[in-house]
Phi, psi and omega in degrees: 000134179274117185287356182250010186256133177226142180252117188248116187247121178260118187275158181164178173261151178286143167097156192289339178291339180257345200307328180261002184281159183301326180292346185256014183298318177305330174277342177293323181296303188298327176297319182292318177303327174294322175300311181290339181262002191036055179232154176250142175286133186239152174294126175248162182289345179272032181053050181211163166258134185222139168231148182229160174168157187267141179296328179200159182302123188074359179272185188302146177257129179251129171258108180270128187231139170242099178316140178260359177267181177275154193310318187295337178247036176293342195285321189292321171301320185297309184300314172305317180290317177302325176291315187300321184257012171062035190252148177274165187296339183284352168259021187254129167246121178252134178250115186217167174283156177209112182294338187272356178252145177305149172307137179071032170235153178231151175216141177238122186218161173244125179075196189105176173282185178277332182068012182092005179280117181291329175303305178300317185302318186282327180290320176297318181289323182285324183267343176081011182206156171253013191265055171241166182278136173233137171259103187270121187252110184296128167247357181071178185266154174299144171300153175046230181252029178290134177305128172315315183301320180288312183305314182295332182267014175249150178291166182291155182286164185294326179295323179286327183306321189287341185258335189302324176301327180289322178298318179300315179303310189297312185292323169299318178301322183301312175307310180295320178293316169316306193282336176264324183228007177105163178301311182305316180301316179295313176308305178303327179278320200247353178284126177291148172286139188272000000 
């Protein structure tokens, strides 16, 4: 196993119709990381688009993945990618939307439940463990009585879109810091004071 290799999975739904949805914010982060690494996504045999690159010469290598399955069945491609790259689940970073965090907040954790997030639920089922790193990106709760399932499948509101690039950049920075300095260093930098 390459001890300097990390699998970074951005959760979302495939295709242009979903690209700007709140549910796809994880894939927006992997797209930004691929730009930073000047790497292009290519089809992979594991039902994912994959881009690879080093953070610096001789530094950590990131395998960026966007499953080409729908969110609710993200587990199979993630498990297949871990097998393909011979990585333990401790080297998996999953970037995903989180209804339970206010918009424009970031939390980093290892382990825990799925919190009703079907993508996480399927990854836990497919890998047989919850002990992977999550970067939780706050998208807030739906207004009024809007169904959360509808809310996550809508694009960000115009007021949110002006702030969204900063949230995506922070999450990308958090991935890089985890890979270079560890989870605790990233938590200390990115967790808002409570």
